[in-house]
N, C-alpha and C positions, 0 to 999 in steps of 0.2 A: 530697354529689355528686348531681346531678340525672340520673336514669337514663331519664327520659321525653324524647322528642324535642322540643326547642325548634326555632324556625325554622331556625337554622343547621344543626342536626343533621338535620332533615328534608331540607334541601338536600343535605347530605353523603350521606345514605342514598340519595337519588334518583340522585346522581352515581355512587355505588358500584354500585347496581343496574344502571344503564345500562352502565357499563364492564364489569361481569362478564358481562352478557348478550352483549356483543360480543366478549369475549376468552377466556372459559372454553374450554379445549380440547374439541373434539368427539370426538376419537379416544380410545379407552381407554388407560390406562397399561399398558405392558408388565409382565406379572406373572412370567413365567418367566425371562427374561433380566434379571438384576439390574443389569448395566451399562446396558442400554437403559432400565431403570426409573430409574436414577440420572440419565441424560441427560434423560429426560422431566421429572423433578422439578426439576432445575436450570434447564431451559429455561422451565418455568412460573414458577419463582421470579424469573427474569430478566424475564419478561413483566410480572409484578407490579411489579418495581422500575422498569422503563421507564414503566409507567403511573402511577407515583407512589403505589402502594399497598403497598409492602413496608415492614414496620416502622412501622405506623401510629402507634404510641406511642413509637417509638425516637427518640432525639435527632437532630435534623436535621443537626447537624454531623458525624454519622457515617453519613449516608446514609438515615436514617429520615425519616418525615413530620413528626414533632414534635407530633402531636396528643395529646389526652387519652385516658383509659381509656374514656370514653363513646363516642368515635369508634371505638376499637378493638373494643368490643362490637358496634357497628353493623356494622363490617367483617365480623366473624365471623358475625353473624346473616345478613347478605346473602350471604356466601360459601357458607354451607350451603344457604341457600334456592336459590341458583343451581346447586347440584349441582357445585360446583367440586371439583377433584381433592384427594384426601388429600395431606397435606404430604409423605408418604413419607420419604425419607432426609434431608430437611431438618429433621425434628422436633427433634433435639437442639440443633442450631445456633440455630434460630429461637426455640425455646420455653424453653430453659434455659441453654445455654452463652452465647448472646448476652446475655440479661438478666443473667447472673452477671458477665460482663465489664463491662457497663454499671454495675453496682452496686459491683464490687470491684476492677477492673483499673485500671492507670495509663493515661494518655492515649496512650502509644505503642501499647499492646496494642489499645486501642479503635480507634485510627485505622487500624491494620493489619487487624484481624480483622472488625470489625463491617460495614464496607462489603462485604467479600468474602462474608459470610454473606447479606446482603440482595441482592446482585447474582447469587446463585446460582453463585458461583465456588468454594465450599468446603463440604464435608460434614464434620460433627463426629460423634463418638461419645463415650460416657461410660465411663471406666475406674474404676469404684468397686468393684463386687462381686468377691469372690474365692471359690474353692471352700470356704474356711473362714470367710468373712466376707461373708455376704449380709445376712441380717436383722441380724446383729451387726456392722455396718460398722466400728465402732471397733476391732475385733480384727484388722484387715487387716495383712498381713505383707510386702507388696511393698516392697522397700527402695529408698531413694534416697540413695546415699552421695555426700557432697560431695567434689569433686575440683577444686580451683581454681575456675574460673568455670563449672563444669558439675555436673550431678547425674547420677550413674551409676545407672540403674534396673535392678533385677533382680527378677523375680517373675512372677506370673500374675494375670490378670483373667478373669472369665467372665461369660456372658450379656450381652456387649457388643453392643448393637443397632447394626447397619450398620457394624461394624468393617471388614468387607471392602470397603466403599465409601468409607470416611472418609479425609479429608486430615489432620484434627487430632482430638485427644482431650483431654477434660477428665480429667486423671489424678490420682488421690489416692494418695500414697506416704508411707511412714514415713521421714523424714529424720533423726530422732534415734533411734539404735539402742537407747538406754537408756530410751526413753519407753514408756509403756503407755497403752492405751485412746485417749482423744481427744487426748492431748497428743502433740506431736512429728510431726504429720501436715502434709503440704504439698500444696497444689492447684497443679498445674503443667500448662502447655500442651505436649502431646507431638505432634510432627510424626510422623505414621504412616509416613512414608517413610524414617525414620532406620534405619541399620543395627542389627540386633539385634531388631527388632520382627517377630514372626511371628503371623499371624492364621490360626486354624483354625475354619471355619464349623461350626455345630452344626445338625443337621437336627431340627426339632421334629415333634411328632405331627401338626401341621397340614400337614407336608410342606414347610415353608419353611426357609430358611437365613439369616434376618435376624439371628440371634444368633451370636456367635462366642466362642471362647476367644482371648485375646491373651497371648503370652509375650514377656517382655523379658529379653534376654541382654546385660547390660552396655550398655544403651542410654544414650548420652550426650546429655543435654538441656541446653541453655544455661541457666545460672542466671537469666538475665533473663526466662525463660519462667514464673517463679513468679508467681502471682497472690495478692495478699493478704499476702505475707511468709512467710518460712520459719517453720514450726511453727504457722501459723495456718490450716492446711488444713481443720480441722474446722469452723471458723466459716464459711469460704468454701463448704464442701460443704453446710452447712445452708442457705445462701442458694440454692445450686443446687437442692437438694431442695425448698425452699419454692416455687420457680418451677415445678418439675416436678409437685408435688402440687397447686399452686393454679391460678394463671391459665394455666399452660402447657397445660392440657387443656380450656380453655373450649370450643374448637371441637369437641372430641370429645363433650362433653355435648350440644351442639346437633345434632351428627350422630346421636347416639343418639335424641334427640327426634324427628328426622325419620324415622329408621328405624322407630320405634314407630308414628308416624303413618301411614307407608306400609303397614306390616303390618296396622294396624287398618282401613285403607281396603280392603285386599285380603281381609280375613277373611271366611270363610264365615258368613253371618248365621244359618245353621241350627245353628251350634255356639255357643250362648250362653255356654258356659263359657270358650271361647277369647276371645270378644269381651270378656267381662267382665274377664278377666285382662289383656288388652291395654289396656283402658280404665284399670285400676288402675295399670299401668305408665306410661301417659301422665301420669297425675296425679303419680306419684312423680318422673318426670323433670322435670316443671314445678316441683315443690317443690324438687328439687335445684338447679335453675337459679336459683330465687329465693334460696336459701342462698348461691349463688356471687355473685350480684349484691350481696347484703348484705356479703360479705367484701370484694369489690372496692371498694364504697363506703367501708367502714371504712378500708381501706388508702389510698384516695385522700385521706382526711381526716387521715392520719397516725396513725391508731389501730392498736394492736396487734391483729391478727386472731386471736391466740391459737392454739387448736387447730383453727380453722375449716378450714384447708387439709386436715388429716388427716381431719376429719369428712367433708368433701365427697369426698375421694379414696376413702375407704372406702365411702361411700354409692354413688358412681359405679361402682366396680369390682364390687360385689356386685349392683347393679341391672343392669349390663350383662350379667353372666353369667345372671341371672334371665331377662332378655329373650331372650337367645340360646337358652336351654333351652326357653323357652316356644314360640319360633318353630320350633325343631327338632321339638318334640313335636307341633306342629300341621301339620308338612310332610308331603307325600306320600312314603311310603317309596320307591316306585319312582323318583320324581323325584330324590330325594337320591342314590340308588345309581347311577342311569343318567345323572345329570348335569344334569337340568333345574333342580333345586334345589340343586346342589352347593355354591353359594356360601353357602347357609344353614348347611350343615355346616362349611364352612371358617371362617365367622365364629364358630360355636360352639366349635370346637377352638382357634381363635386367642384366644378370650376367656378361656381359662384363665390367660393371662399377666397379666391386669390386676389380679388380687389379689396379685400378686407384685412387679411393677415399682414403682419409686419407694418401696420399703419394703412388706413384706408386710402383709396385713390385720391380722395380730397386732401388728406394729410400730405400725401406725396406731392400734390400740386402746390400746396402751401410752401413746402420745403423748397421745391424748385423755384417758386416765385421769389422767396426770401434770399436763398443762398446762391441761386443761379442767376437770377435777373435783378437782384437788388431791390425788389419791391417792398413796401412797408408791410408789417405784420397785419393780418386781417383782424 
């Protein structure tokens, strides 16, 4: 896979840059009113769709642009360069629910859901983790009992991002009551408006309520909403997590790179320790992105990326926390307390989640040990 611009890619980059210059929203995203934030996110997603830039690498028959991964990378690079908004509540749908449907769903599901995600008509959330099944996802206990042409779901999920704003959920349940661990699980599309679904927001230490508990009281989901077949949920979930840990956060890496560059430009040159630490962080971010490009290149050539996604996810999460701590340490105390630098503190507190989401840092290390180094299972 050629990752340097050839003539056609250079033309695409110029077109993207011009379009973003003309269309990136100038007003800030609403942060306190979550419903207003949802409307902002979906309106921006619709603008991208109307402009012909939603789902750059998604199949054109389902509303995507149908280009390659090289063009997708260019889009991300120019997106961050233009200071375009964070994807917000569209993250799950665009970055891993949609790609999972492309890879594992039937044509009916693709035709119904993929265009709605790209047009900004639906928000998705993820129903995987449970109070007793976070890092050890295979021990989940939420039941899905078969009753005719329906699955009756009873149980609880936790740490569900954007559940209070979501229309649909990628839900993992145990449909074989006699099964254990990875067997007997099913990946199903749950309509969040169904009777019996209750969402309770969780307030984090950063003061946000983006995470929720979700309770299911005999929620009846059509059997046709199963993706990948009954009992094959673990395999489908691994596809989901592969997208979430891998290409799903490419843009986040680029945003971290820009954040480091901005902080380095603002650094007080009279403090060589801070400047040196930021310079090292800049080098590490660039190294991480080079690793990501290598993984994307291998995937594009049909090669098994192995443990690369977990390596990069672990690297990113710890590096982001390191950068946030470094910026807070160098911030003016009065500015943080009185509000001038409050966003610095917000980012720092929010950054604690990144070594937990998509599998904790310890889970990632286990995957690297087993799949990358051939070590025995712990």
